[in-house]
C-alpha positions as a Markdown table, in Angstrom:
| # | Residue | x | y | z |
|---|---|---|---|---|
| 1 | Met | -0.2 | 0.2 | -0.1 |
| 2 | Thr | 1.5 | 3.3 | -1.1 |
| 3 | Glu | 1.3 | 6.8 | 1.5 |
| 4 | Asp | -0.5 | 8.2 | -1.4 |
| 5 | Ser | -3.2 | 5.6 | -0.5 |
| 6 | Leu | -2.7 | 5.9 | 2.5 |
| 7 | Ser | -3.4 | 9.5 | 3.3 |
| 8 | Asp | -6.2 | 9.5 | 0.9 |
| 9 | Ala | -8.4 | 7.5 | 3.2 |
| 10 | Pro | -10.6 | 9.2 | 5.8 |
| 11 | Ile | -9.8 | 9.7 | 8.9 |
| 12 | Gly | -11.9 | 8.5 | 11.7 |
| 13 | Ser | -15.5 | 7.5 | 11.4 |
| 14 | Ser | -18.7 | 9.1 | 12.9 |
| 15 | Ala | -21.4 | 6.7 | 13.1 |
| 16 | Ala | -22.6 | 8.2 | 9.7 |
| 17 | Lys | -19.6 | 6.8 | 8.2 |
| 18 | Arg | -20.0 | 3.4 | 9.0 |
| 19 | Ser | -23.2 | 2.4 | 7.4 |
| 20 | Lys | -21.5 | -0.8 | 5.6 |
| 21 | Ser | -19.9 | -2.0 | 9.4 |
| 22 | Arg | -23.6 | -1.9 | 10.7 |
| 23 | Ala | -25.2 | -3.9 | 8.0 |
| 24 | Ala | -22.1 | -6.7 | 8.8 |
| 25 | Phe | -22.8 | -6.8 | 12.3 |
| 26 | Ala | -26.9 | -7.0 | 11.6 |
| 27 | Arg | -25.8 | -10.0 | 9.2 |
| 28 | Ala | -23.3 | -11.2 | 12.0 |
| 29 | Leu | -25.7 | -11.0 | 14.7 |
| 30 | Glu | -27.6 | -13.7 | 12.6 |
| 31 | Leu | -25.2 | -16.1 | 11.5 |
| 32 | Met | -22.7 | -16.1 | 15.0 |
| 33 | Pro | -23.3 | -15.7 | 18.7 |
| 34 | Gly | -23.4 | -11.7 | 19.4 |
| 35 | Gly | -22.4 | -11.5 | 16.0 |
| 36 | Val | -19.0 | -12.1 | 16.8 |
| 37 | Asn | -16.4 | -15.2 | 17.3 |
| 38 | Ser | -14.7 | -13.6 | 20.3 |
| 39 | Pro | -16.8 | -11.5 | 23.1 |
| 40 | Ala | -14.5 | -8.6 | 23.2 |
| 41 | Arg | -15.1 | -7.8 | 19.7 |
| 42 | Ala | -18.7 | -7.4 | 20.4 |
| 43 | Phe | -18.1 | -3.7 | 22.3 |
| 44 | Gly | -19.5 | -4.8 | 24.7 |
| 45 | Gly | -17.4 | -2.8 | 27.3 |
| 46 | Val | -18.0 | 0.8 | 25.4 |
| 47 | Gly | -21.3 | 0.2 | 24.5 |
| 48 | Gly | -22.5 | 0.6 | 20.3 |
| 49 | Glu | -21.4 | -1.9 | 17.2 |
| 50 | Pro | -18.4 | -3.3 | 16.5 |
| 51 | Ile | -16.5 | -2.1 | 13.5 |
| 52 | Phe | -15.3 | -4.8 | 10.7 |
| 53 | Ile | -11.9 | -4.4 | 9.3 |
| 54 | Asp | -11.3 | -4.3 | 5.9 |
| 55 | Arg | -7.3 | -4.5 | 5.8 |
| 56 | Ala | -4.2 | -3.1 | 7.7 |
| 57 | Asp | -0.8 | -1.7 | 7.3 |
| 58 | Gly | 1.9 | -0.9 | 9.5 |
| 59 | Ala | 0.6 | 1.3 | 12.1 |
| 60 | Tyr | -3.0 | 1.4 | 10.5 |
| 61 | Leu | -6.2 | -0.4 | 10.5 |
| 62 | Phe | -8.9 | 0.2 | 7.6 |
| 63 | Asp | -12.6 | -0.4 | 7.9 |
| 64 | Ile | -14.8 | -1.8 | 5.3 |
| 65 | Asp | -16.2 | 1.4 | 5.0 |
| 66 | Gly | -12.7 | 3.0 | 3.9 |
| 67 | Asn | -12.1 | 4.9 | 7.1 |
| 68 | Arg | -8.6 | 5.0 | 8.4 |
| 69 | Tyr | -7.6 | 4.6 | 12.2 |
| 70 | Ile | -4.1 | 4.3 | 14.0 |
| 71 | Asp | -4.1 | 1.2 | 15.9 |
| 72 | Tyr | -3.4 | 0.4 | 19.2 |
| 73 | Ile | -4.2 | -2.9 | 19.4 |
| 74 | Gly | -2.3 | -4.7 | 17.1 |
| 75 | Ser | -4.6 | -7.8 | 17.1 |
| 76 | Trp | -4.7 | -8.0 | 20.6 |
| 77 | Gly | -0.8 | -7.8 | 21.1 |
| 78 | Pro | 0.8 | -10.1 | 18.2 |
| 79 | Met | 2.1 | -7.0 | 15.5 |
| 80 | Ile | 4.9 | -5.8 | 17.3 |
| 81 | Leu | 6.6 | -5.1 | 14.1 |
| 82 | Gly | 3.2 | -3.9 | 12.8 |
| 83 | His | 0.7 | -4.9 | 10.2 |
| 84 | Arg | 2.2 | -6.4 | 6.6 |
| 85 | His | 5.9 | -6.6 | 7.9 |
| 86 | Pro | 7.8 | -7.5 | 4.8 |
| 87 | Arg | 10.1 | -10.0 | 6.2 |
| 88 | Val | 7.1 | -11.7 | 8.0 |
| 89 | Glu | 5.0 | -11.5 | 4.4 |
| 90 | Glu | 7.3 | -12.8 | 2.6 |
| 91 | Ala | 8.1 | -15.9 | 5.2 |
| 92 | Val | 4.3 | -16.8 | 4.7 |
| 93 | Arg | 4.3 | -16.5 | 1.1 |
| 94 | Ser | 7.0 | -18.7 | 0.6 |
| 95 | Ala | 5.7 | -21.3 | 3.0 |
| 96 | Leu | 2.2 | -21.0 | 1.5 |
| 97 | Ser | 4.0 | -22.1 | -1.6 |
| 98 | Arg | 4.8 | -25.3 | -0.2 |
| 99 | Gly | 1.6 | -26.4 | 1.5 |
| 100 | Thr | -0.5 | -25.5 | 4.5 |
| 101 | Ser | -0.3 | -28.6 | 6.8 |
| 102 | Tyr | 1.3 | -31.8 | 6.9 |
| 103 | Gly | 0.6 | -33.7 | 9.8 |
| 104 | Ala | 4.3 | -33.9 | 10.2 |
| 105 | Pro | 7.3 | -32.7 | 11.7 |
| 106 | Thr | 9.4 | -29.9 | 9.8 |
| 107 | Glu | 12.6 | -28.4 | 10.3 |
| 108 | Ala | 10.5 | -24.8 | 10.9 |
| 109 | Glu | 9.2 | -26.2 | 14.1 |
| 110 | Asn | 12.9 | -26.6 | 14.7 |
| 111 | Arg | 14.0 | -23.5 | 13.8 |
| 112 | Leu | 10.4 | -21.7 | 15.8 |
| 113 | Ala | 11.6 | -23.8 | 18.5 |
| 114 | Glu | 15.2 | -22.2 | 19.0 |
| 115 | Arg | 14.4 | -18.7 | 18.3 |
| 116 | Ile | 12.2 | -19.1 | 21.6 |
| 117 | Ile | 15.0 | -20.9 | 23.4 |
| 118 | Glu | 17.3 | -18.8 | 22.5 |
| 119 | Ala | 15.6 | -16.0 | 24.2 |
| 120 | Val | 13.3 | -16.9 | 27.0 |
| 121 | Pro | 15.8 | -17.5 | 30.2 |
| 122 | Ser | 13.5 | -20.4 | 31.6 |
| 123 | Met | 12.9 | -22.5 | 28.5 |
| 124 | Glu | 15.4 | -25.4 | 27.6 |
| 125 | Met | 12.7 | -27.0 | 25.7 |
| 126 | Val | 9.2 | -26.3 | 24.1 |
| 127 | Arg | 6.1 | -27.8 | 22.9 |
| 128 | Leu | 4.3 | -25.8 | 20.0 |
| 129 | Val | 0.6 | -25.9 | 20.6 |
| 130 | Asn | -2.2 | -23.8 | 18.6 |
| 131 | Ser | -3.6 | -21.3 | 21.2 |
| 132 | Gly | -2.1 | -19.5 | 24.4 |
| 133 | Thr | -5.8 | -21.4 | 26.0 |
| 134 | Glu | -4.1 | -24.7 | 24.8 |
| 135 | Ala | -1.0 | -23.6 | 26.3 |
| 136 | Thr | -2.1 | -22.9 | 29.6 |
| 137 | Met | -4.4 | -25.9 | 30.1 |
| 138 | Ser | -1.2 | -28.0 | 29.0 |
| 139 | Ala | 1.0 | -26.3 | 31.6 |
| 140 | Leu | -1.5 | -27.0 | 34.1 |
| 141 | Arg | -1.8 | -30.6 | 33.5 |
| 142 | Leu | 2.1 | -30.8 | 33.5 |
| 143 | Ala | 2.3 | -29.0 | 37.1 |
| 144 | Arg | -0.4 | -31.6 | 38.3 |
| 145 | Gly | 1.1 | -34.6 | 36.6 |
| 146 | Ile | 5.0 | -33.7 | 37.5 |
| 147 | Thr | 3.7 | -33.0 | 41.2 |
| 148 | Gly | 1.1 | -35.4 | 41.9 |
| 149 | Arg | -1.1 | -32.7 | 43.3 |
| 150 | Glu | -4.2 | -31.2 | 42.1 |
| 151 | Met | -4.5 | -27.4 | 43.2 |
| 152 | Ile | -4.1 | -24.5 | 41.5 |
| 153 | Val | -3.4 | -21.0 | 42.5 |
| 154 | Lys | -4.5 | -18.2 | 40.3 |
| 155 | Phe | -4.7 | -14.3 | 40.7 |
| 156 | Ala | -8.3 | -12.1 | 40.4 |
| 157 | Gly | -8.3 | -10.5 | 37.0 |
| 158 | Asn | -5.6 | -12.6 | 36.0 |
| 159 | Tyr | -7.0 | -13.9 | 32.3 |
| 160 | His | -5.2 | -17.3 | 31.1 |
| 161 | Gly | -7.9 | -18.4 | 28.5 |
| 162 | His | -11.0 | -20.1 | 28.5 |
| 163 | Val | -9.7 | -23.2 | 30.5 |
| 164 | Asp | -12.6 | -24.4 | 32.9 |
| 165 | Ser | -10.5 | -24.9 | 35.8 |
| 166 | Leu | -9.2 | -20.8 | 35.5 |
| 167 | Leu | -12.8 | -19.2 | 34.4 |
| 168 | Val | -13.4 | -18.1 | 37.7 |
| 169 | Ala | -13.7 | -15.3 | 40.0 |
| 170 | Ala | -12.7 | -14.6 | 43.4 |
| 171 | Gly | -15.2 | -14.6 | 46.5 |
| 172 | Ser | -15.2 | -11.4 | 48.9 |
| 173 | Ser | -12.5 | -12.8 | 51.1 |
| 174 | Ala | -8.8 | -12.3 | 50.3 |
| 175 | Ala | -8.4 | -16.5 | 49.3 |
| 176 | Thr | -11.5 | -18.5 | 48.7 |
| 177 | Leu | -12.1 | -21.7 | 46.7 |
| 178 | Ala | -13.3 | -20.8 | 43.8 |
| 179 | Val | -17.0 | -20.8 | 41.8 |
| 180 | Pro | -17.6 | -20.9 | 38.2 |
| 181 | Asn | -18.2 | -17.5 | 36.6 |
| 182 | Ser | -19.4 | -19.1 | 33.6 |
| 183 | Pro | -22.5 | -21.3 | 32.6 |
| 184 | Gly | -21.5 | -24.7 | 31.7 |
| 185 | Val | -18.5 | -24.8 | 33.9 |
| 186 | Pro | -19.2 | -27.7 | 36.4 |
| 187 | Ser | -18.4 | -26.6 | 40.2 |
| 188 | Gly | -16.5 | -30.0 | 40.6 |
| 189 | Val | -13.8 | -28.5 | 37.5 |
| 190 | Val | -12.7 | -25.2 | 40.2 |
| 191 | Arg | -12.9 | -27.0 | 43.3 |
| 192 | Asp | -9.2 | -27.2 | 43.4 |
| 193 | Thr | -8.5 | -23.4 | 42.0 |
| 194 | Leu | -8.0 | -20.9 | 44.5 |
| 195 | Ile | -8.4 | -17.2 | 43.9 |
| 196 | Val | -5.9 | -14.5 | 45.3 |
| 197 | Asp | -5.5 | -10.7 | 44.7 |
| 198 | Tyr | -2.6 | -9.8 | 42.4 |
| 199 | Asn | 0.4 | -8.1 | 44.4 |
| 200 | Arg | -1.0 | -9.4 | 47.6 |
| 201 | Leu | 1.6 | -11.7 | 49.0 |
| 202 | Asp | 0.2 | -12.0 | 52.6 |
| 203 | Ala | -3.0 | -13.5 | 50.8 |
| 204 | Leu | -0.7 | -15.9 | 48.8 |
| 205 | Ala | 0.8 | -17.0 | 51.9 |
| 206 | Ala | -2.1 | -17.6 | 53.5 |
| 207 | Val | -3.5 | -20.0 | 50.9 |
| 208 | Phe | 0.1 | -22.0 | 51.0 |
| 209 | Asp | -0.1 | -22.0 | 54.9 |
| 210 | Glu | -3.7 | -23.5 | 54.7 |
| 211 | His | -3.4 | -25.9 | 51.6 |
| 212 | Gly | 0.5 | -26.1 | 50.7 |
| 213 | Pro | 0.7 | -29.8 | 50.6 |
| 214 | Arg | -2.2 | -29.9 | 48.0 |
| 215 | Ile | -1.0 | -27.0 | 45.6 |
| 216 | Ala | 0.7 | -27.8 | 42.4 |
| 217 | Ala | 1.2 | -24.6 | 40.8 |
| 218 | Val | 0.7 | -21.0 | 41.2 |
| 219 | Ile | -0.3 | -19.1 | 37.3 |
| 220 | Leu | 0.0 | -15.2 | 36.7 |
| 221 | Glu | 0.9 | -12.9 | 34.2 |
| 222 | Pro | 3.8 | -11.1 | 35.6 |
| 223 | Val | 2.7 | -8.0 | 34.2 |
| 224 | Val | -1.3 | -8.2 | 33.8 |
| 225 | Gly | -2.9 | -7.2 | 30.9 |
| 226 | Asn | -6.4 | -8.3 | 31.1 |
| 227 | Met | -7.7 | -5.7 | 33.8 |
| 228 | Gly | -5.8 | -3.3 | 32.0 |
| 229 | Cys | -2.0 | -3.1 | 32.6 |
| 230 | Val | -1.2 | -3.8 | 35.8 |
| 231 | Pro | 3.0 | -4.3 | 36.6 |
| 232 | Pro | 4.2 | -6.0 | 39.6 |
| 233 | Gln | 4.9 | -3.8 | 42.7 |
| 234 | Ala | 8.8 | -4.2 | 43.7 |
| 235 | Gly | 9.4 | -7.7 | 45.4 |
| 236 | Phe | 6.2 | -9.2 | 44.6 |
| 237 | Leu | 7.5 | -11.8 | 42.0 |
| 238 | Glu | 10.6 | -12.6 | 43.6 |
| 239 | Asp | 8.1 | -13.3 | 47.3 |
| 240 | Val | 5.6 | -15.7 | 44.8 |
| 241 | Arg | 9.2 | -17.4 | 43.3 |
| 242 | Arg | 10.3 | -17.9 | 46.8 |
| 243 | Val | 7.1 | -19.3 | 48.4 |
| 244 | Thr | 6.4 | -21.5 | 45.6 |
| 245 | Arg | 9.8 | -22.9 | 45.9 |
| 246 | Asp | 9.7 | -23.3 | 50.0 |
| 247 | His | 6.7 | -25.0 | 49.5 |
| 248 | Gly | 7.5 | -27.3 | 46.5 |
| 249 | Ala | 4.6 | -25.9 | 44.0 |
| 250 | Leu | 5.6 | -25.1 | 40.5 |
| 251 | Leu | 5.4 | -21.2 | 39.0 |
| 252 | Ile | 4.0 | -20.9 | 35.8 |
| 253 | Phe | 4.2 | -17.3 | 34.2 |
| 254 | Asp | 1.6 | -16.9 | 31.7 |
| 255 | Glu | 3.8 | -14.5 | 29.3 |
| 256 | Val | 1.0 | -14.9 | 26.4 |
| 257 | Met | 0.9 | -11.3 | 26.2 |
| 258 | Thr | 4.1 | -10.3 | 27.7 |
| 259 | Gly | 6.3 | -12.6 | 25.9 |
| 260 | Phe | 8.6 | -11.1 | 23.3 |
| 261 | Arg | 6.5 | -7.7 | 24.0 |
| 262 | Val | 7.8 | -6.4 | 27.2 |
| 263 | Ala | 11.5 | -7.2 | 26.4 |
| 264 | Arg | 12.4 | -9.9 | 23.9 |
| 265 | Gly | 13.1 | -12.7 | 26.8 |
| 266 | Gly | 9.5 | -11.4 | 28.2 |
| 267 | Ala | 8.8 | -10.3 | 31.7 |
| 268 | Gln | 11.2 | -12.9 | 33.4 |
| 269 | Ser | 13.7 | -11.7 | 31.9 |
| 270 | Leu | 12.7 | -8.3 | 32.5 |
| 271 | Phe | 12.2 | -8.8 | 36.1 |
| 272 | Gly | 15.1 | -11.3 | 36.9 |
| 273 | Ile | 12.6 | -14.3 | 37.8 |
| 274 | Glu | 12.7 | -17.9 | 36.5 |
| 275 | Pro | 9.4 | -19.6 | 36.4 |
| 276 | Asp | 9.4 | -23.4 | 36.0 |
| 277 | Ile | 6.9 | -23.6 | 33.3 |
| 278 | Thr | 5.9 | -20.6 | 30.9 |
| 279 | Thr | 3.2 | -20.1 | 28.3 |
| 280 | Leu | 3.6 | -18.0 | 25.1 |
| 281 | Gly | 1.4 | -16.9 | 21.8 |
| 282 | Lys | 0.6 | -13.9 | 20.3 |
| 283 | Ile | 3.9 | -12.7 | 18.9 |
| 284 | Val | 5.2 | -16.2 | 18.8 |
| 285 | Gly | 2.9 | -17.0 | 15.9 |
| 286 | Gly | 3.6 | -13.1 | 14.1 |
| 287 | Gly | -0.2 | -12.7 | 13.8 |
| 288 | Phe | -1.2 | -16.3 | 12.6 |
| 289 | Pro | -2.8 | -18.6 | 15.7 |
| 290 | Ile | -0.1 | -20.3 | 17.8 |
| 291 | Gly | 0.7 | -20.9 | 21.3 |
| 292 | Ala | 3.6 | -22.7 | 23.4 |
| 293 | Tyr | 4.7 | -23.7 | 26.3 |
| 294 | Gly | 7.8 | -24.8 | 28.0 |
| 295 | Gly | 11.0 | -24.9 | 30.8 |
| 296 | Arg | 13.6 | -27.0 | 32.1 |
| 297 | Ala | 14.3 | -30.2 | 30.0 |
| 298 | Asp | 13.6 | -32.4 | 33.1 |
| 299 | Arg | 10.0 | -31.0 | 33.3 |
| 300 | Met | 9.4 | -31.4 | 29.7 |
| 301 | Arg | 10.3 | -34.6 | 29.2 |
| 302 | His | 7.2 | -35.7 | 31.5 |
| 303 | Val | 5.4 | -34.8 | 28.0 |
| 304 | Leu | 3.9 | -37.3 | 26.1 |
| 305 | Pro | 5.8 | -39.4 | 23.9 |
| 306 | Ala | 8.6 | -38.6 | 26.3 |
| 307 | Gly | 6.7 | -38.8 | 29.0 |
| 308 | Lys | 3.1 | -39.9 | 30.7 |
| 309 | Val | 1.1 | -36.4 | 30.4 |
| 310 | Phe | -0.4 | -36.0 | 27.7 |
| 311 | Gln | -0.9 | -33.5 | 25.1 |
| 312 | Ala | -1.4 | -33.5 | 21.6 |
| 313 | Gly | -2.6 | -31.3 | 18.6 |
| 314 | Thr | -3.4 | -32.0 | 14.8 |
| 315 | Leu | -2.1 | -28.6 | 13.8 |
| 316 | Ser | 0.3 | -28.1 | 16.5 |
| 317 | Gly | 3.6 | -26.3 | 14.9 |
| 318 | Asn | 1.3 | -25.2 | 11.6 |
| 319 | Pro | 4.0 | -24.2 | 8.7 |
| 320 | Ile | 2.2 | -20.9 | 7.9 |
| 321 | Ala | 2.1 | -19.8 | 11.6 |
| 322 | Thr | 5.8 | -21.1 | 11.9 |
| 323 | Ala | 7.1 | -19.2 | 9.2 |
| 324 | Ala | 5.4 | -15.9 | 10.5 |
| 325 | Gly | 6.7 | -16.6 | 14.0 |
| 326 | Ile | 10.4 | -17.3 | 12.9 |
| 327 | Ala | 9.8 | -14.3 | 10.9 |
| 328 | Thr | 9.1 | -12.1 | 14.0 |
| 329 | Leu | 11.3 | -13.5 | 16.3 |
| 330 | Glu | 14.2 | -13.2 | 14.1 |
| 331 | Gly | 13.2 | -9.5 | 13.1 |
| 332 | Leu | 13.1 | -8.5 | 17.0 |
| 333 | Arg | 16.5 | -10.4 | 17.1 |
| 334 | Asp | 18.2 | -8.5 | 14.3 |
| 335 | Asp | 16.7 | -5.4 | 14.9 |
| 336 | Pro | 15.7 | -4.7 | 18.3 |
| 337 | Pro | 12.8 | -2.1 | 18.8 |
| 338 | Tyr | 12.7 | -2.3 | 22.4 |
| 339 | Glu | 14.3 | 1.2 | 22.8 |
| 340 | Arg | 12.3 | 2.9 | 20.2 |
| 341 | Leu | 9.2 | 1.1 | 21.8 |
| 342 | Glu | 10.2 | 2.7 | 25.4 |
| 343 | Arg | 9.9 | 6.2 | 23.8 |
| 344 | Ala | 7.2 | 6.4 | 22.0 |
| 345 | Ser | 5.6 | 4.2 | 24.7 |
| 346 | Ala | 6.4 | 7.0 | 27.4 |
| 347 | Arg | 5.7 | 10.2 | 25.3 |
| 348 | Leu | 2.3 | 8.1 | 24.2 |
| 349 | Ala | 1.6 | 7.3 | 28.4 |
| 350 | Glu | 2.5 | 10.9 | 29.5 |
| 351 | Gly | 0.4 | 13.1 | 27.1 |
| 352 | Leu | -2.5 | 10.4 | 28.0 |
| 353 | Val | -2.4 | 11.2 | 31.3 |
| 354 | Ala | -2.0 | 14.9 | 30.9 |
| 355 | Ala | -4.3 | 15.4 | 28.4 |
| 356 | Ala | -7.2 | 13.6 | 30.9 |
| 357 | Arg | -6.0 | 15.6 | 33.7 |
| 358 | Asp | -5.6 | 19.1 | 31.8 |
| 359 | Ala | -9.4 | 18.5 | 31.5 |
| 360 | Ala | -10.0 | 17.9 | 35.4 |
| 361 | Leu | -11.0 | 14.2 | 34.1 |
| 362 | Pro | -9.2 | 11.8 | 37.1 |
| 363 | Ala | -6.5 | 9.8 | 35.5 |
| 364 | Cys | -4.1 | 7.4 | 36.0 |
| 365 | Val | -1.6 | 5.3 | 33.6 |
| 366 | Asn | 0.1 | 2.0 | 34.2 |
| 367 | Arg | 2.8 | 0.9 | 31.5 |
| 368 | Val | 5.4 | -1.7 | 31.3 |
| 369 | Gly | 7.5 | -1.5 | 27.8 |
| 370 | Ser | 5.1 | -1.1 | 24.8 |
| 371 | Met | 1.8 | -2.1 | 26.6 |
| 372 | Leu | 0.0 | 0.4 | 28.7 |
| 373 | Thr | -3.4 | 1.5 | 30.0 |
| 374 | Leu | -5.3 | 4.9 | 30.6 |
| 375 | Phe | -7.3 | 4.2 | 33.5 |
| 376 | Phe | -9.9 | 7.1 | 34.2 |
| 377 | Gln | -9.5 | 7.1 | 38.3 |
| 378 | Gln | -7.0 | 8.5 | 40.2 |
| 379 | Gly | -5.4 | 5.6 | 41.2 |
| 380 | Pro | -2.9 | 3.6 | 41.8 |
| 381 | Val | -4.0 | 0.6 | 40.2 |
| 382 | Thr | -2.8 | -2.5 | 41.7 |
| 383 | Asp | -4.9 | -5.4 | 41.5 |
| 384 | Trp | -8.5 | -6.1 | 40.5 |
| 385 | Pro | -10.2 | -4.3 | 43.3 |
| 386 | Ser | -8.5 | -1.2 | 42.4 |
| 387 | Ser | -8.7 | -1.6 | 38.6 |
| 388 | Glu | -12.5 | -2.3 | 39.0 |
| 389 | Arg | -13.0 | 1.1 | 40.9 |
| 390 | Ser | -12.4 | 2.7 | 37.0 |
| 391 | Asp | -15.3 | 4.9 | 35.6 |
| 392 | Thr | -16.1 | 2.8 | 32.5 |
| 393 | Arg | -18.9 | 5.2 | 31.5 |
| 394 | Arg | -16.3 | 7.6 | 31.0 |
| 395 | Tyr | -13.7 | 5.4 | 29.0 |
| 396 | Ala | -16.5 | 4.6 | 26.7 |
| 397 | Glu | -16.9 | 8.1 | 25.8 |
| 398 | Phe | -13.2 | 8.5 | 25.4 |
| 399 | Phe | -13.1 | 5.5 | 23.1 |
| 400 | Trp | -16.3 | 6.7 | 20.8 |
| 401 | Gly | -14.6 | 10.0 | 20.7 |
| 402 | Met | -11.1 | 8.5 | 19.8 |
| 403 | Ile | -12.6 | 6.6 | 17.0 |
| 404 | Asp | -14.3 | 9.4 | 15.5 |
| 405 | Glu | -10.8 | 11.2 | 15.7 |
| 406 | Gly | -9.4 | 8.2 | 13.8 |
| 407 | Val | -7.3 | 6.3 | 16.8 |
| 408 | Tyr | -8.5 | 2.8 | 17.5 |
| 409 | Leu | -7.9 | 2.4 | 21.4 |
| 410 | Pro | -8.9 | -1.3 | 23.2 |
| 411 | Cys | -12.9 | -1.7 | 23.4 |
| 412 | Ser | -13.2 | -2.0 | 27.0 |
| 413 | Gln | -11.5 | 0.0 | 30.6 |
| 414 | Phe | -9.6 | -3.1 | 31.5 |
| 415 | Glu | -7.3 | -3.9 | 28.3 |
| 416 | Ala | -3.8 | -3.1 | 27.8 |
| 417 | Leu | -3.2 | -1.3 | 24.1 |
| 418 | Phe | -0.1 | -1.5 | 22.5 |
| 419 | Val | 2.6 | 0.3 | 20.6 |
| 420 | Ser | 4.1 | -1.2 | 17.5 |
| 421 | Asp | 7.3 | -0.5 | 15.8 |
| 422 | Arg | 5.6 | 1.0 | 13.2 |
| 423 | His | 4.0 | 4.1 | 15.1 |
| 424 | Ser | 5.8 | 7.1 | 14.1 |
| 425 | Ser | 6.1 | 10.2 | 16.0 |
| 426 | Glu | 3.4 | 11.7 | 14.1 |
| 427 | Asp | 1.3 | 9.2 | 14.9 |
| 428 | Ile | 2.0 | 9.6 | 18.6 |
| 429 | Asp | 1.4 | 13.3 | 17.8 |
| 430 | Arg | -1.9 | 12.9 | 16.1 |
| 431 | Thr | -3.0 | 10.6 | 19.0 |
| 432 | Leu | -2.5 | 13.3 | 21.4 |
| 433 | Asp | -3.6 | 16.0 | 19.5 |
| 434 | Ala | -6.9 | 13.8 | 19.5 |
| 435 | Ala | -7.0 | 12.6 | 23.2 |
| 436 | Arg | -6.7 | 16.7 | 24.2 |
| 437 | Arg | -9.9 | 17.6 | 21.8 |
| 438 | Val | -11.7 | 14.7 | 23.4 |
| 439 | Cys | -11.1 | 15.2 | 27.0 |
| 440 | Ala | -11.9 | 18.4 | 26.6 |
| 441 | Arg | -15.5 | 17.8 | 25.1 |
| 442 | Ile | -16.1 | 15.1 | 27.7 |
| 443 | Gly | -14.6 | 16.9 | 30.6 |
């Protein structure tokens, strides 16, 4: 796509400019539950109807009505190099010319595994799967298989895919036996899942004091992205690592979102903590469906066929997905974008909170690297209870105001936005100018 075609596309889209999206959604409602194939796409967190996308390029999305947006979703994280990166496109074309799926091993699987292992400190061996959900589900089964224990500890507000045993909500106490928060999840499936608040070591210690010999693993997002961006407080990850070791439980880092995003080696390299098992997704597929889990070789050799813990997948290691993943990870290695992303993301974060406060709107920003969230509240936001105090109505107004200005943000207060290496200084300037105008209107 040429620069001329980019500049010719209308910027932003008022409701009057989205007639094709409205028609497409009306049709989708007859074909799919809620008209979407993943709940966040229905715009339930901001109201209104979703925008249907036609194409993407670099830092931009184009909807089916021809409107252009500066994209801060990046397919919910994978597009760290931007949309349609030439290196990734060429790798996909080359792989596609040889076939789409074999059901047999390929050298590309070796190469992607090597790229992951060389970057992520705790991983000596890896198993490729088809999604982040598969990765976390498999990691939990592996932890239970290794330890011979059944209980799992998770943190409120951390999302690990739609695994039955993890679709649970915290009770009113600091630590509680879980109850399902989705119909179709039997209570028996989650009875061995314990919930504590993120960044609360006292709650975690209390759980281990009561249930320690039965706990197989603690699973967490080392930087949370699913209650908005919430970083670990100083010493928290170190304390979680110590508690799990003391009690013989495994520590699982869900780095589906943070892996290769906050640093090339993930959050574990950023904070200097090595988990026992790591789950990955998103960036490792370069925009294609993929997931992975791994850890020390002696632990991974418990997985079938080397060991007895069952896990399988017909399309695991798909040649198109592995090609895109290899190209992305090698791009991150050969021309690391992280210093550029840090500068751009810091300027964006500072400008967003300044725009809100200049309009007398209570606001704070959490950021780790190129993932961040503007919360409409004073803050600080450190866990789910504090995140939940955000003004979601105000965020919805801000979201739609930014859409009208040509900026595509997360369609929920409780999701992180992502900066890509293709966001230019001019894109950041346009975003902040738009934010100042929108905040002035809604303040």
